[in-house]
C-alpha positions in Angstrom: -31.1 -20.6 30.3 -28.9 -19.6 32.9 -28.8 -23.2 34.1 -27.9 -24.3 30.7 -25.2 -21.4 30.6 -23.7 -22.5 33.7 -23.3 -26.1 32.9 -21.6 -25.0 29.7 -19.5 -23.0 31.7 -18.4 -25.8 34.1 -18.1 -28.2 31.1 -15.7 -25.8 29.1 -13.8 -25.5 32.5 -13.4 -29.3 33.1 -12.4 -29.9 29.4 -9.8 -26.9 29.2 -8.4 -28.4 32.5 -8.2 -31.9 31.2 -6.9 -30.9 28.0 -4.1 -28.6 29.7 -2.9 -31.3 31.9 -2.7 -33.6 28.6 -0.7 -31.1 26.9 1.4 -30.2 29.6 2.1 -34.0 30.6 1.8 -35.9 27.3 1.7 -33.9 24.3 5.0 -32.4 25.1 6.7 -35.6 24.3 5.2 -35.5 21.3 4.6 -32.0 19.7 6.8 -29.3 18.5 7.1 -26.1 21.0 5.4 -24.3 18.1 2.5 -27.1 17.8 2.5 -27.1 22.0 2.2 -23.1 22.4 -0.7 -23.3 19.9 -2.5 -26.3 21.6 -2.0 -23.9 24.7 -3.6 -21.1 23.2 -6.9 -23.3 22.5 -6.9 -23.9 26.0 -6.3 -20.7 27.2 -9.2 -19.1 25.4 -11.4 -22.1 26.4 -10.7 -21.5 30.1 -11.3 -17.6 29.6 -14.7 -18.4 27.7 -15.9 -20.7 30.3 -15.3 -18.2 32.9 -16.8 -15.8 30.7 -20.0 -18.0 30.2 -19.8 -18.2 34.1 -20.3 -14.7 34.4 -23.2 -14.4 31.9 -25.1 -17.2 33.8 -24.9 -15.6 37.0 -25.3 -12.0 36.3 -28.8 -10.2 36.8 -27.8 -7.4 34.5 -28.4 -8.9 30.9 -31.8 -9.6 29.8 -32.4 -13.4 29.0 -32.7 -12.7 25.2 -29.4 -10.9 24.9 -28.0 -13.7 26.9 -28.8 -16.3 24.8 -27.2 -14.8 21.9 -24.0 -14.0 23.6 -23.9 -17.6 24.8 -24.9 -18.9 21.5 -21.9 -16.9 20.2 -19.6 -17.7 22.9 -20.3 -22.1 22.7 -20.1 -21.6 18.5 -16.8 -19.4 18.6 -14.9 -21.2 21.3 -16.0 -24.6 19.8 -14.8 -23.5 16.7 -11.6 -21.5 17.7 -10.2 -23.7 20.0 -11.3 -26.8 18.5 -9.9 -26.1 15.2 -6.6 -25.4 16.9 -6.6 -28.4 19.0 -7.1 -30.7 15.9 -4.8 -28.1 13.5 -1.9 -28.4 16.0 -2.1 -32.5 17.1 -2.4 -33.2 13.2 1.6 -34.6 13.4 0.2 -37.5 15.8 -3.2 -38.2 14.8 -1.9 -38.3 11.0 -5.3 -36.9 9.9 -5.1 -33.9 7.5 -7.1 -31.2 9.6 -5.9 -28.3 7.5 -9.2 -27.9 5.4 -11.0 -27.1 8.9 -8.4 -24.3 9.4 -10.8 -22.0 8.3 -13.0 -22.4 11.4 -10.3 -20.8 13.6 -10.8 -17.3 12.1 -14.6 -17.8 12.1 -14.6 -18.9 15.7 -12.6 -16.1 16.8 -14.9 -13.6 15.0 -18.1 -15.4 16.6 -16.1 -14.5 19.9 -15.6 -10.8 19.2 -19.4 -10.5 18.1 -20.1 -12.3 21.5 -18.1 -9.5 23.2 -19.5 -6.6 21.2 -23.0 -7.7 21.9 -22.0 -7.3 25.4 -20.3 -4.2 25.0 -23.5 -2.8 23.0 -25.9 -4.0 25.7 -23.8 -2.4 28.4 -23.5 1.1 26.7 -27.2 1.2 26.2 -28.3 0.3 29.8 -28.6 2.5 32.7 -26.6 0.6 35.4 
């Protein structure tokens, strides 16, 4: 499981860097400042959670069952949160109405909060 978590962390990091560069060098020509800021928020949260998964994959103080739960919540949460922001903020250039998937942004955010909550509860109960 640690290998999967670490591989996912690496992929999230790679994708965040690529999308960040794409936003900074290409999308700024096509998006409004507000849309670009929104896109950058998606990139930032994706990178935060790449680091979070990296921590999760290398730590020895979290049991594997808890790691798996946190990893699933983090991957789904980041995918929903950042992914929906990417699509919503680029609607003007894709000409696709992604507004119906706007509900995924708060769902993703909630999943991320729950992932951090599971971690917090785990640490609060653990004798370190």
